[in-house]
C-alpha positions in Angstrom: 0.0 0.2 0.0 1.3 3.6 -0.9 0.4 6.3 1.9 -3.0 7.3 1.2 -3.7 4.7 -1.4 -5.1 1.4 -1.8 -4.1 -0.4 -5.1 -5.2 -3.4 -6.8 -3.5 -4.9 -9.9 -6.0 -6.0 -12.7 -5.6 -7.6 -16.1 -8.4 -6.6 -18.7 -9.0 -8.2 -21.9 -8.8 -5.6 -24.6 -8.8 -5.8 -28.6 -5.2 -7.1 -29.5 -4.4 -8.7 -25.8 -4.5 -7.8 -22.0 -4.0 -4.3 -20.6 -2.4 -4.2 -17.2 -4.2 -1.8 -14.9 -3.4 -0.6 -11.6 -6.8 0.4 -9.5 -6.0 2.8 -7.0 -8.7 4.1 -4.2 -8.1 7.8 -2.8 -10.5 9.2 -0.4 -10.9 13.2 0.4 -12.8 14.8 3.0 -14.8 17.7 1.7 -16.3 20.8 3.5 -19.3 22.4 1.8 -22.1 20.0 0.8 -21.7 19.3 -3.1 -24.5 21.4 -4.9 -26.7 19.8 -7.6 -24.4 21.2 -10.3 -21.4 19.7 -8.9 -23.1 16.5 -8.7 -24.0 16.6 -12.3 -20.1 17.4 -13.0 -19.2 14.3 -11.0 -21.7 12.3 -12.9 -19.7 13.2 -16.1 -16.6 12.6 -14.2 -17.4 9.0 -14.6 -17.0 9.4 -18.5 -13.3 10.4 -17.9 -11.1 7.4 -19.1 -9.4 6.1 -15.9 -12.1 7.0 -13.4 -14.1 3.8 -12.4 -16.1 4.8 -9.6 -16.8 7.7 -7.3 -18.8 7.2 -4.1 -19.9 9.9 -1.7 -20.6 9.2 2.0 -22.5 12.2 3.1 -22.5 11.2 6.8 -18.6 11.4 7.0 -18.4 14.0 4.5 -16.0 12.1 2.1 -15.6 11.1 -1.2 -13.8 7.9 -2.7 -12.7 7.7 -6.1 -11.5 4.4 -7.8 -9.1 5.0 -10.8 -6.6 3.5 -13.2 -3.2 4.6 -12.0 -1.8 3.8 -15.4 -4.0 6.5 -16.6 -4.0 9.3 -14.1 -2.5 10.1 -11.1 -4.0 11.5 -7.7 -3.1 15.1 -8.1 -5.3 14.6 -11.5 -8.3 13.3 -9.7 -8.3 16.1 -7.1 -8.1 18.6 -9.6 -11.0 16.9 -11.4 -13.1 17.0 -8.2 -12.0 20.3 -7.5 -13.0 21.4 -11.2 -16.2 19.8 -10.9 -16.9 22.3 -7.6 -16.0 19.5 -4.9 -14.7 21.6 -1.9 -11.9 19.3 -0.9 -10.4 19.9 2.1 -8.0 17.0 2.9 -6.8 13.6 1.6 -7.3 11.0 4.1 -4.9 8.1 4.7 -6.3 4.5 3.9 -5.6 1.7 6.4 
């Protein structure tokens, strides 16, 4: 495990052979409750190649993002969330 990340190596069958993917999860705490327009933007985030899943836990004010580390890096993921309108306050360390 890399500090703050959980990694899961995976193989996917694609045209022409297999593609190796390292799936990472990162969790952020957010401040302000996301607006309706921010949530619509998050829905569009799922279309970004490399973003696998975005999950909000409103009770804990956290957002968990699963992504393909061979396509994106954590700062890119944080930037995408911020541009969508999510008020990120900190990255949490996963145990």
